[in-house]
DOVO-484167 format. One line per 2 residues: for each residue x, y negated, z of N, C-alpha, C. Coordinates in Angstrom, 1 decimal, m for minus. Atoms other than C-alpha are relative to their C-alpha. Layout:
<papas>
X Y Z X Y Z X Y Z  ...
</papas>
This chain:
<papas>
m0.9 m0.7 m0.9 m9.0 13.6 m27.5 m0.8 0.1 1.4  0.7 m0.3 m1.2 m10.4 15.1 m24.3 0.6 m0.9 1.1
m0.5 0.8 m1.1 m10.2 13.1 m21.1 0.1 0.9 1.2  m0.3 m1.0 m1.1 m8.6 15.0 m18.2 0.2 m0.8 1.3
m0.5 0.6 m1.2 m7.3 12.4 m15.7 m1.1 m0.9 0.5  1.0 0.8 m0.6 m9.6 10.6 m13.2 0.5 m0.9 1.2
m0.6 0.8 m1.0 m7.3 9.2 m10.5 1.4 0.4 0.2  m1.4 m0.2 m0.4 m3.8 8.9 m9.2 0.2 m0.3 1.5
m0.2 0.3 m1.4 m2.7 9.1 m5.6 1.5 0.0 0.3  m1.5 0.1 m0.4 0.8 7.8 m4.6 0.3 0.8 1.3
m0.5 m0.7 m1.2 2.7 9.9 m2.1 1.3 m0.8 0.4  m1.1 0.8 m0.5 5.1 7.7 m0.1 0.6 0.5 1.3
m0.6 m0.5 m1.2 7.6 8.5 2.6 m0.3 m0.8 1.2  0.2 0.6 m1.3 7.1 7.8 6.3 0.9 0.6 1.0
m0.9 m0.4 m1.1 9.6 8.0 9.1 m0.8 0.4 1.2  0.8 m0.2 m1.2 6.8 8.0 11.7 m1.5 m0.2 m0.5
1.3 0.1 0.5 3.3 8.9 10.6 m1.0 m0.7 0.9  0.9 0.7 m0.9 1.6 7.5 13.7 0.2 m1.5 m0.2
m0.3 1.4 0.2 3.3 4.1 13.1 m0.6 m0.4 m1.4  0.5 0.2 1.3 2.3 4.3 9.4 m1.5 m0.1 0.0
1.5 m0.1 m0.2 m1.3 5.2 10.3 m0.4 m1.3 0.6  0.3 1.2 m0.7 m1.4 2.2 12.7 0.1 m1.2 m0.9
m0.3 1.1 0.9 0.1 m0.2 10.1 m1.2 m0.1 m1.0  1.0 0.0 1.1 m2.4 0.7 7.3 m1.5 m0.2 0.6
1.4 0.1 m0.6 m5.5 1.0 9.6 m0.2 m1.3 0.6  0.2 1.3 m0.7 m4.9 m2.0 11.8 0.3 m1.2 m0.8
m0.3 1.2 0.7 m3.4 m4.4 9.3 m0.7 m0.1 m1.4  0.5 0.0 1.4 m4.9 m3.4 5.9 m1.4 0.7 m0.1
1.3 m0.6 0.0 m8.2 m1.8 7.0 m0.3 1.2 m0.8  0.2 m1.3 0.5 m7.7 1.6 5.6 m0.6 0.9 1.1
0.4 m1.0 m0.9 m9.2 4.6 7.2 0.6 1.4 m0.3  m0.6 m1.3 0.3 m7.9 8.1 7.6 m1.0 0.9 m0.6
0.8 m1.1 0.6 m9.3 10.9 5.5 0.8 1.3 0.3  m0.6 m1.2 m0.3 m8.6 14.5 6.2 0.4 0.2 1.4
m0.3 m0.3 m1.3 m7.3 16.1 9.3 1.3 m0.7 0.5  m1.2 0.4 m0.6 m4.4 15.1 11.6 1.1 1.1 m0.3
m1.1 m0.9 0.3 m1.5 17.0 10.0 1.3 m0.5 0.6  m1.3 0.4 m0.7 1.9 17.0 11.7 1.0 m0.7 m1.0
m1.0 0.5 1.0 3.7 16.1 8.4 m0.6 m0.7 m1.2  0.7 0.6 1.2 1.1 14.5 6.1 m1.1 m0.9 0.5
1.0 1.0 m0.4 m1.2 11.5 6.3 m0.7 m0.5 m1.3  0.8 0.5 1.1 m4.1 10.5 3.9 m0.8 m1.1 0.5
0.7 1.2 m0.4 m5.6 7.1 4.0 m0.8 m0.5 m1.2  0.9 0.4 1.1 m8.4 5.5 2.0 m0.6 m1.4 0.3
0.7 1.3 m0.1 m9.9 2.0 1.3 m0.5 m0.4 m1.4  0.6 0.6 1.3 m12.2 0.7 m1.5 0.4 0.8 m1.2
m0.3 m0.8 1.1 m11.6 3.6 m3.8 1.5 0.3 m0.2  m1.5 m0.2 0.1 m7.8 3.6 m3.2 0.4 1.0 1.1
m0.5 m1.0 m1.0 m6.2 6.6 m1.6 1.6 0.0 0.0  m1.4 0.0 m0.2 m2.6 6.6 m0.3 0.3 1.2 0.8
m0.4 m1.1 m0.8 m0.8 9.7 1.0 1.5 m0.3 0.4  m1.3 0.2 m0.6 2.3 9.7 3.2 0.5 1.4 0.5
m0.6 m1.2 m0.4 4.7 12.6 3.8 1.1 m0.4 1.1  m1.0 0.2 m1.0 6.9 12.8 6.9 1.4 0.2 m0.5
m1.4 m0.1 0.3 10.5 12.1 6.3 0.8 m0.6 1.2  m0.6 0.6 m1.2 12.1 11.7 9.8 1.4 m0.5 m0.3
m1.3 0.5 0.4 15.5 11.1 8.1 0.0 m1.2 m0.9  0.1 1.2 0.9 14.3 8.2 6.0 0.8 m1.2 0.5
m0.8 1.3 m0.3 16.7 5.3 5.9 m0.8 m1.1 m0.7  0.9 0.9 0.6 14.3 2.5 5.5 0.6 m1.0 m1.0
m0.7 0.9 0.9 16.9 0.2 3.9 0.3 0.6 m1.3  m0.3 m0.7 1.3 17.4 2.8 1.2 m1.2 0.5 m0.6
1.3 m0.5 0.5 13.7 3.5 0.6 m0.4 m0.7 m1.3  0.5 0.5 1.3 12.6 3.0 m3.0 m1.4 0.2 m0.2
1.4 m0.3 0.1 9.0 3.9 m2.3 m0.8 m1.3 m0.5  0.8 1.2 0.5 6.6 1.6 m4.3 m1.4 0.5 m0.4
1.4 m0.3 0.5 2.9 1.5 m5.2 m0.6 m1.3 m0.5  0.6 1.2 0.6 1.0 m1.0 m7.4 m1.5 0.3 0.1
1.4 m0.1 m0.1 m2.7 m1.6 m6.5 m0.7 m1.1 m0.7  0.8 1.1 0.7 m5.0 m3.5 m8.8 m1.2 m0.3 0.9
1.1 0.5 m0.9 m7.5 m5.6 m6.8 m0.8 m1.1 m0.7  0.8 1.1 0.4 m10.2 m8.2 m7.2 0.1 m1.0 1.1
m0.1 1.1 m1.0 m10.2 m11.6 m5.4 1.3 0.0 0.7  m1.4 m0.1 m0.6 m6.4 m11.5 m4.9 0.3 m1.2 0.8
m0.2 1.2 m0.8 m6.4 m15.1 m3.7 m0.5 0.2 1.4  0.7 m0.2 m1.3 m8.8 m14.2 m0.9 0.8 1.0 0.9
m0.7 m1.1 m0.7 m6.9 m11.0 0.0 1.4 m0.5 0.5  m1.3 0.5 m0.4 m3.5 m12.8 0.1 m0.2 m1.0 1.2
0.2 0.9 m1.1 m4.9 m15.6 2.3 m0.4 0.7 1.3  0.4 m0.8 m1.2 m6.5 m13.1 4.7 1.2 0.7 0.6
m1.2 m0.7 m0.6 m3.3 m11.1 5.1 1.0 m1.0 0.5  m0.9 1.0 m0.5 m1.2 m14.2 5.4 m0.4 m0.6 1.3
0.5 0.7 m1.2 m3.4 m15.9 8.0 0.0 1.0 1.2  m0.1 m0.9 m1.2 m3.5 m12.7 10.1 1.3 m0.1 0.7
m1.3 0.2 m0.6 0.2 m13.2 10.6 0.7 1.2 0.6  m0.6 m1.1 m0.7 0.9 m9.7 11.7 0.7 1.0 m1.0
m0.8 m0.7 0.9 2.6 m8.5 8.5 1.2 m0.8 m0.3  m1.2 0.9 0.0 6.2 m9.7 8.7 0.5 m0.3 m1.4
m0.7 0.2 1.3 7.2 m9.3 5.1 m1.1 0.0 m1.1  1.0 0.2 1.1 4.5 m10.6 2.7 0.4 m1.0 m1.0
m0.5 0.9 1.1 5.4 m12.2 m0.6 m0.9 m1.1 m0.4  0.8 1.1 0.5 4.2 m15.3 m2.3 m0.9 0.5 m1.2
0.9 m0.3 1.1 1.2 m15.0 m4.6 0.4 m0.8 m1.3  m0.5 0.7 1.1 2.4 m15.8 m8.1 m0.6 0.6 m1.3
0.3 m0.5 1.3 1.3 m15.5 m11.8 1.3 0.6 m0.6  m1.1 m0.7 0.7 3.5 m13.1 m13.8 m0.2 m0.1 m1.5
0.0 0.1 1.5 4.4 m13.3 m17.5 m0.8 1.1 m0.6  0.7 m1.1 0.6 2.6 m10.0 m18.1 m1.5 m0.1 0.3
1.4 0.2 m0.1 m0.8 m11.5 m17.3 m0.7 0.4 1.3  0.6 m0.4 m1.3 m1.2 m10.5 m13.7 0.4 m1.1 1.0
m0.3 0.8 m1.2 m1.3 m12.6 m10.5 0.3 1.1 1.1  m0.4 m1.1 m0.8 0.6 m10.6 m7.9 0.7 m0.5 1.3
m0.8 0.1 m1.2 2.1 m10.4 m4.4 0.3 1.3 0.5  m0.4 m1.3 m0.6 3.9 m7.7 m2.5 0.1 m0.1 1.5
m0.4 m0.1 m1.4 4.3 m6.6 1.1 0.8 1.2 0.2  m0.8 m1.2 m0.3 6.6 m4.2 2.7 m0.6 0.6 1.3
0.6 m0.6 m1.2 5.2 m1.7 5.1 1.0 0.4 1.0  m0.9 m0.4 m1.1 6.7 m0.2 8.3 1.1 0.9 m0.4
m1.1 m0.9 0.5 8.8 2.2 6.2 0.8 m0.6 m1.1  m0.6 0.7 1.1 10.0 m0.4 3.7 m0.5 0.5 m1.4
0.6 m0.2 1.3 7.7 0.9 1.0 m0.5 m1.3 m0.5  0.5 1.3 0.5 6.9 m2.0 m1.3 m1.4 0.3 m0.6
1.4 m0.1 0.5 3.1 m2.3 m1.9 m0.3 m1.3 m0.8  0.3 1.2 0.8 2.3 m4.7 m4.8 m1.5 0.0 m0.3
1.4 0.2 0.3 m1.2 m6.1 m5.3 m0.1 m0.9 m1.3  0.1 0.8 1.2 m2.2 m7.4 m8.7 m1.4 m0.1 m0.6
1.3 0.2 0.7 m5.2 m8.9 m10.5 0.3 m0.7 m1.3  m0.2 0.5 1.4 m5.5 m9.7 m14.2 m0.4 m1.5 0.1
0.2 1.4 0.1 m5.3 m13.4 m14.9 m1.0 m0.2 m1.2  1.1 0.1 1.1 m8.5 m14.4 m16.9 m0.1 m1.5 m0.4
</papas>
């Protein structure tokens, strides 16, 4: 069978693109790619690209936006983000029954970003 797919880019809602840009660049070391669009933001780090669309009516408590990012050195990543202390909602790093070690954080729009690494 032919291979057609080569990447996936999540598109997540943002109530305030400037605040979202600051969260991901300042706290997670992403960088902006593309231009400064008034209603769209594209960010990149380590081969991962995330896109955000402006939704000024977003009710953060009702936001179901989620993204799963596979990583390496998850222990080190979790420790680094936890020690920085500037991400208010970061979860505990735990092994999961499906063979992944995971933790989640919640961004400034209440999007849940889960990081996972295969348990070997």
